[in-house]
N, C-alpha and C positions, 0 to 999 in steps of 0.2 A: 577548916572548921573542925575543931577538936571535940566540942561538946555537942553531941547529936541528940540528946534527950529532948523529946517533944518536936523535933524537926520533921518536916514533911520531906521524905526522901523517895525518889523514884528510882527503882532498880531497872535499868533498861537492858533487856536481854537475859532472860532467866536461863535458857539453854538446858543442856543435859549433862554437862561435864563437871559440874560441882562448884565452879567459881560463883555463879549467880546464886546458887542455893546457899553456899556458905556465907556470902555477903548479906543475903536477906536475914539469915538466922542471927548473924553478928549484929546487924543494925537493930533488929528487934530487941536484942539483949541490951543494947545501948539506950533503949527507950525511944528510938525513932519511930515515926509513923510511916510505915513502909508500904509502897505500892509497887508491885512487880508488873512490868509491861513487856510483852513479847508479841511479835507478829504471828508466831505459831499459836494454834488453838489450844484450849485447855485439854482437849483430847490428845493432841500430839505431845503435850508436855505433862501428861498424867503422872509419869514417873517422878518428875521434878516436884510437881505440886504435892504429891503424896509425902515426899520427904519434908515438906514444910507444914504438914498437917498439924493443926492445933496452935499455930503461931498467930498472934494478933496482927494480921496484915491483910492487904487488899490485892486482888489479882485482876488485871485488865489484860486478858489474853486474847489473841486473834484480832487485835485492833490497836491503833495508836491514836490517842487523843492529845492534841497539842497542849491542852490545859494541864495534863500530867507533867509537862515539861516546863511550861511558863509560870505555873503557880506553885512549883515546889521550892523548897529551900536548898535542895541539893539533888543532883543527878549522879547516880553511880552507873556508868555505862560498861557493858561488856567490851573488852579491848578489841574484839573483832568488828565492832561498829565504828566505821570511819568517822573522823571528826567532821566531815562535810555532810553527814547525815542530816536531813531536813529537821528532824526533831531536836538534834543537838544544836543546830544553827538557831532554831527558835529559842532554845533555852539560853544560849549565849546572848541573843538579842534582848532577852528579858533579864539579863544580868544574873542568871541562875548559875552558880558554880557547877562544874562538871568534874567528876573524878572517876577512878576505877578501883576495883578491889586491890590491885597491886599497889596503887598510890596510897590508899588508906593504910596498907600494911607498912610500906616504906616510911611514911611519915611518923609512924608510931613505934618502929622497931628499935629496941635498945641495943641490939647486938650488931657488930660489924657484919657486912654482907659481902659474900663472894657471888658473882652472877655470871651466868654462861649464856651466850647467844651465838647465833650462826644460822645458816640455812639448813644444814643437816648435821647431826652428831650432838646437838646440844642436850637432848634428854639423857642419852647414855653417858655423856661427859658429866652432866649434873649428878646423876646417880653415883657414878664412880667417885667423884670428888666428895660427895657427902660421906660415902663409906670410908674414904681415906682420912677425912678430917675427924671422924669419930675416934681415931686412934689417940687424939690429943684433946679434943673439945667435945662438949655437949653440942650436937649439931642438929640443925633443923633444915629440912629440904622441902621446897615448895615452888610455887609459881606455875609456869606453863606446863610443868611436868604433871600437873593435875591435882595438886594438893594446896588448898588455901591455908595459910598460917594465921589468919586473923584471930581465930578462936584461941590460938596458942600464945598470943601476945603477952598475957599476964605471966606466962611461964618462961619467956625468953629473956635471959639476963645479959648484962653487958659483957660478961666473960664467955658467952656462948658464941657460936658461929652460925650464920644463916646462909644457905646456898639456894639461890633462886635461878630457875631457868626463865629467861626473858625472851619473848617473841618480839618480832618487829612491831607488831600491833601494840604490845605493852610498852615498848620503848618509845613509840610515837607519843603515846599519852603521858608517859613519864617526863617527857622533855620539859613540860611546864613547871616541874618541880626543880629544875636545874640541879639534878642529883645524878651521881654516878656511884657505883659500888666501890668499896675499898680494893677488891680484887675483881678484875674483869677478864673473862676468858672468851676469845672469839675463835670459833671453829672455822669451817669452810663457808665462804660466801659465794653464792651464785644467784642468778635471777630467780625470783619467786614473788608471789603475791603482787605482781605488777598491776593487776586489775584494782587492787586496794590502794597501793601507794602512787600509782600513776606512771612511774618510770623506775628503772633500776637505780638511777641517781637518788631518787627520793627514798627508795628502799634502803640504800646504803646510808643515807642521812639519818633515817630512823635508827639504824643499827649503831650509828656513831654516838648516840646518846649514852651508850654504856661506858664511854670513856671521856666524853666532852667536858664533864664537870669534875673530873678527877683532879687531885692535888699532887704535889711532889711526894706525899707520903703513901700514895696508892700504887697499884701494880696493874699492868695489863699483859696478858699472855696471848699471843696471836699465832695462828697456823702459818708457818713459814712457806707452805706450799700454796697458799691462797693470797694472791696479790691484793684483792680487796680487803681481806682481813688485816694484812700488814698496813695498808693505807689507813684503815679505820684506827688502828692502834697508834699511828703517828700523830693523831689528834690529842692524845693523852699527855698531860703534864707529869704523869707518874713514871715509874720505872717500866720500861718496855722490854719484854723478853719474848723470844720465839720458841715454839715447840715443833717437833716433827718426829719422824721415825728414823731418819738417816743419821748415823753416828751416835744414837742414843742407846743406852742400856735397855733392852726390851723387857717388858713385863710379861710374865706367864699368865695367859688368859684362858678361860674356858669357852669363850665365844669366838666365832670364826671371823675372818676378814681383816685385811690390813687397815681398813678404816677404823676398826675397833681398837687396834693397837695405837692408832693416831688419837682416838678419843681417850685412851688410857694415858698416853703421854701428855695430853692437854690437862687432864685431871692431876697427874703427877706434878707437872710444872706449877700449877696453882697451889697444890697441897704443900709443896716444898717451900714456897715463899711464906707460908703460914706455919712452918716449923716441922712438918711431917717428914720423916726419913723415908728413903727408898724402900727399906725393908718393911716399914709400917704400911706404906702404900701397896706394896706387893701382897702382903698378907690380907689386905682389905678387899682386893679385887680378884684374887686367885680363883675363887669359886663362884664369882658373879656370872649367872647364867644368861644375863641380858634382859631387856625389857620386852614386853609384848609388842608384836608387829614389827620388830626390828631384827631381821635375820633369825627369826624364832623357829626352831624345828618343832613342828606341831604333830608330825607323825613320822614314823620310821618303820616301814614294814616291807617285807619281801625284798630287802636290799635297796629300797628307794626312800630317800629322805624328802619330806615335804616341808618347805621353808616359807614362812609367812614374813614378808618384808613389805607389808601394806603401807608402812610409813613413807615409802619411796614415792613421793608425789612430784618429784622433778626428775628429768632424764639423767642428770649426773648421778643421782642416788641409785637409780636402777643399774647403771653401768658399774658402779662400785660393788653392788651386790653380785652381779654376774661375774665380775673378776675375782670374787671371793671363792669361786669353785673352779674345778678343773675344766679346761676348754673341751667342748664337745660332750659334756655331761649334763648340761643344764637345759631343761624344758621350761622356758620362761613365759609367764603370763604378763602381758603389758597392755597398756591402754586405759582409757577413762575419759575424763572431762578435759577439754582443750583449754589450757591456760595461756595459749599463745607463745609457748616456749619452743626453742629450736630442738627438734627431735632427731636431727640427722646424726649427731654423734652416738646416740643410743642405738639407732638403727644400724650404724656401721658396726658397733660392738656386737649386736645380736647376729648380724650377718656373718661375722667372723668367728664368734665363740660359742653361740648357742647350738645345742643339738636340735632344738625346734623353738619356734616363736609362735605363741598363741595370743591373738589380739582380742580385746573386748572394748566395749564402750564407744563413745563418740569418736575417739581418735583411731579406733581399731582399723578401719579400712585404709586410711592413709598410711598408718604405720606398716601394715602388711605390704602395701604396694611399694613403700620405700625400701623395706628389707629385701623384697624380691628384686627390685631394681639394682640394688647394690650387689646382691649375690643371687643370681637366677637359680642356683642349685639349692638354696636354703629351704628347709622345711618350714613353711609358714601356713598357719590355719587361721582364718577369720572366724573365731568362735562366737563372737557377739556378746555373750554374757559369761559370767564366772562359772556357773554350773556346767555349761557346755564345754568351757575350756578345761575344767577338771576332768570331765569324761574323756576328752581327747588326750589329756596328759597321762591318764592311766594306761591308755593304749600305747603311747609312745615311750614311756619311761621303762627302763630295764634296770636290773640290779646294778648298783654303783652310780645311778643317775640321781639328779636332784630336780624336783618340781618346785620352781621358784615363783611365787607371787611377788614381783617387784615391778609395779606397773609404770613408774615414771610419770604418772599423771594423777590429777586429783580424782576423787571418788565420785564426785557429784554426777547426777544424771541417773546412775543406777544404785547409788548408796548415799546415805546421809553423811557419812564421814569415813575416814580410812579405817577406823576401828570396826565399824560394821562390816566393811569389806573383808578385813582380816579375819574377823570372827566367822564369817560365812566360809571362807577358804579353809580355816582350821576345822570347822565342822564337816565340810565335804571331804577333806583329806582323811579325817578320822573315821568317817563312815565307810570308806572303801579303798583307802590307800593300800 
């Protein structure tokens, strides 16, 4: 549906992160009659509603009326809403088309698209790739990284490049377009969002959308150390290339961690197929300080560094963060909402490398018990919540140590999202680190 003027459009999932807000604003500009629907109350979404103040649109917040879905001309759903959602099922039964913000953009984008997906590393890789491509192209960066590009469509030209970070949710919804980007980058793949997709196989199937509809003229760059990423890449008809850190010329980076060198190599591999030189790529990322909540140093006082890695919502990411620092120097805060993932490898790493383990959230007691079981001599404290964990961390950390929030679990239960968790940690660290 290209012409939206006068159409009744329901935006399902206003949220707080910008995508729902941006698509409401864009739809109103197209002349659509917009109704925003969200299960959260108007009070809970006050910040988002304020950003839409003055627009000619309707809000149905704190409730869901089937008529908003069955009597609309189009549904624009948040990508985090599963296709099996009852309201979306009702819309399909009424033959109402369903789309997403990212689908609306892809359908109308005049420029070639390079897209990045993976379980971890995709945001940093996306940002690095955008910086590298600016050496040669007018470059636009958006998608799951938090920036909607819908409003920029009139300014995006065929000789520009668009870089999108695509989540598994976005890719699941994009499948119906039978579209894949010109350049696809696949970082590491590990089990995640299984409660949404139903199984790891379905999660991988969603990720496969990024290459499934490529042609012989397209490219896919896959992490050679991630067998699922290599497997996904094999579904592409395009040119398949691998990236890694072994045997490659290393890039000089301002951010810590071997995983960030891997992210840089991923961005470099994609940039090179689009004509960027190694020297141009190096210049683009040399001073990149990293993205918020990703091994972000938020305080450095009295010889102790406080590192916010709240983005680590799976155990593999927490292990990578721990291994970015010297053994025996890390006081690590772990735990949160139980997503049903195997925590044993993370607990083994904590038992072997951490100076101390502080646990929080729903998974805290089980994590503490497992670390103690693996290493009875390990320093383990069941802190329960983040402020208490920070208090213990101040007592334990000495000059040369790192206090690391890298939980390995989702934030739900105690926080709305990983950003809120990371912001609290940063605030607590700055107040008394």
